[in-house]
C-alpha positions as CSV (number, residue, x, y, z in Angstrom):
1,X,-4.6,-30.9,20.4
2,X,-6.9,-27.8,20.4
3,X,-4.8,-26.1,23.0
4,X,-1.7,-26.8,21.0
5,X,-3.2,-25.3,17.8
6,X,-4.4,-22.2,19.8
7,X,-0.8,-21.7,21.0
8,X,0.6,-22.1,17.5
9,X,-2.0,-19.7,16.0
10,X,-1.4,-17.1,18.8
11,X,2.4,-17.3,18.5
12,X,2.1,-17.0,14.7
13,X,-0.2,-14.0,14.9
14,X,2.1,-12.4,17.5
15,X,5.1,-12.8,15.2
16,X,3.1,-11.5,12.3
17,X,1.9,-8.4,14.2
18,X,5.5,-7.8,15.5
19,X,6.8,-8.0,12.0
20,X,4.1,-5.7,10.8
21,X,4.8,-3.2,13.5
22,X,8.6,-3.3,12.7
23,X,7.9,-2.9,9.0
24,X,5.6,0.0,9.7
25,X,8.3,1.7,11.8
26,X,10.9,1.2,9.1
27,X,8.5,2.5,6.4
28,X,7.9,5.6,8.5
29,X,11.6,6.3,8.9
30,X,12.2,6.0,5.1
31,X,9.2,8.2,4.4
32,X,10.6,10.9,6.7
33,X,14.0,10.6,5.1
34,X,12.4,10.9,1.6
35,X,10.6,14.1,2.5
36,X,13.8,15.5,4.1
37,X,15.4,15.5,0.6
38,X,15.4,18.5,-1.7
39,X,12.6,18.7,-4.3
40,X,15.1,18.0,-7.0
41,X,16.3,14.8,-5.3
42,X,12.7,13.6,-4.7
43,X,11.9,14.1,-8.4
44,X,15.1,12.3,-9.4
45,X,14.2,9.4,-7.1
46,X,10.6,9.2,-8.4
47,X,11.8,9.1,-12.0
48,X,14.4,6.4,-11.3
49,X,11.7,4.5,-9.4
50,X,9.2,4.7,-12.3
51,X,11.9,3.4,-14.7
52,X,12.9,0.5,-12.4
53,X,9.3,-0.5,-11.8
54,X,8.6,-0.5,-15.5
55,X,11.8,-2.6,-16.1
56,X,10.8,-5.1,-13.4
57,X,7.2,-5.5,-14.7
58,X,8.6,-6.1,-18.2
59,X,11.3,-8.4,-16.8
60,X,14.1,-6.9,-18.8
61,X,17.4,-8.8,-18.9
62,X,19.3,-5.7,-17.9
63,X,18.6,-2.3,-16.3
64,X,20.8,0.8,-15.6
65,X,19.9,3.3,-13.0
66,X,21.5,6.2,-11.0
67,X,21.7,7.0,-7.4
68,X,21.2,10.7,-6.5
69,X,24.3,12.8,-6.2
70,X,23.3,14.4,-2.9
71,X,21.3,13.0,-0.1
72,X,20.1,14.6,3.2
73,X,20.2,12.9,6.5
74,X,19.3,14.2,9.9
75,X,21.5,13.8,13.0
76,X,19.5,13.2,16.2
77,X,21.9,15.0,18.5
78,X,21.7,18.4,16.6
79,X,18.5,18.1,14.7
80,X,20.2,19.8,11.8
81,X,19.9,18.5,8.2
82,X,23.3,17.3,6.9
83,X,24.0,16.4,3.3
84,X,26.2,13.6,1.9
85,X,27.6,13.2,-1.5
86,X,27.3,9.9,-3.2
87,X,30.7,9.0,-4.9
88,X,30.6,9.2,-8.7
89,X,31.8,5.6,-9.0
90,X,28.8,4.4,-6.9
91,X,26.2,6.6,-8.6
92,X,25.8,4.6,-11.9
93,X,24.4,1.1,-11.3
94,X,24.0,-1.6,-14.0
95,X,22.1,-4.9,-13.2
96,X,22.6,-7.6,-15.8
97,X,21.2,-11.1,-15.5
98,X,23.8,-13.4,-17.1
99,X,22.8,-16.8,-18.3
100,X,19.2,-15.9,-17.8
101,X,17.7,-18.9,-19.5
102,X,19.9,-21.3,-17.4
103,X,19.4,-19.6,-14.0
104,X,15.8,-18.6,-14.5
105,X,16.6,-15.4,-12.5
106,X,14.0,-12.6,-12.7
107,X,15.0,-8.9,-12.7
108,X,13.3,-8.2,-9.4
109,X,15.4,-10.8,-7.7
110,X,18.6,-9.3,-9.2
111,X,17.4,-5.8,-8.2
112,X,16.8,-7.0,-4.6
113,X,20.3,-8.4,-4.4
114,X,21.8,-5.2,-5.8
115,X,19.9,-3.1,-3.2
116,X,21.2,-5.4,-0.4
117,X,24.8,-4.9,-1.7
118,X,24.4,-1.1,-1.8
119,X,22.8,-1.0,1.6
120,X,25.8,-2.9,3.0
121,X,28.3,-0.3,1.6
122,X,30.4,1.5,4.2
123,X,29.5,4.9,2.8
124,X,26.4,6.3,4.5
125,X,25.4,8.4,1.5
126,X,25.3,5.3,-0.6
127,X,23.3,3.4,2.0
128,X,20.8,6.2,2.4
129,X,20.4,6.8,-1.4
130,X,19.9,3.1,-2.0
131,X,17.3,2.9,0.7
132,X,15.6,6.0,-0.6
133,X,15.4,4.5,-4.1
134,X,14.1,1.2,-2.7
135,X,11.4,3.2,-0.8
136,X,10.6,5.3,-3.9
137,X,10.2,2.1,-6.0
138,X,7.9,0.6,-3.4
139,X,5.7,3.7,-3.3
140,X,5.6,4.0,-7.0
141,X,4.5,0.4,-7.5
142,X,1.9,0.6,-4.8
143,X,0.4,3.9,-5.9
144,X,0.7,3.5,-9.7
145,X,0.8,-0.2,-10.6
146,X,-1.0,-2.3,-8.0
147,X,-4.7,-2.8,-8.6
148,X,-6.8,-2.1,-5.5
149,X,-8.1,-5.6,-5.2
150,X,-4.5,-6.9,-5.2
151,X,-3.9,-5.1,-1.9
152,X,-6.8,-7.1,-0.4
153,X,-6.3,-10.5,-2.0
154,X,-2.6,-10.5,-2.8
155,X,-0.7,-10.6,-6.1
156,X,-1.7,-13.3,-8.7
157,X,0.6,-16.2,-9.1
158,X,3.4,-15.5,-11.5
159,X,3.4,-11.7,-11.0
160,X,6.6,-10.1,-9.7
161,X,6.5,-9.6,-6.0
162,X,6.8,-6.2,-4.3
163,X,9.2,-7.9,-1.8
164,X,12.1,-6.8,-4.0
165,X,11.6,-3.3,-2.6
166,X,9.6,-3.7,0.6
């Protein structure tokens, strides 16, 4: 029985460390992409992120936000910075929770779903801008809203999870 438990614990910790490594790599990619943006785009993303974080913490029934107009992405083969325009019809996003009392849906769940939808869009500029906004929201919440002891002990029960953006 002890050998079995050792194997279970070691495979669980291996999977956890693999997930952490993968997550750290993804975070690093988004961070590099964020700092590749123009200063105006970075400011825009940070303002949208602060608004979305506030809306989630207050669990509003609806939130409107904008994707940036122009995003930069780097092509590996040339190393040059390329820019993509986000179509006007995709820039304005509105998340409304209908039948909220019946479905018991929280805003952070609806936001997570909207980000997934945007990141599955065929337009690369929309995918990049949605990922950048998700990254900016994560960073804003970690740096401005999470108490230091939460990082060590985890979020209290009933608090919105950062998983909507991470």
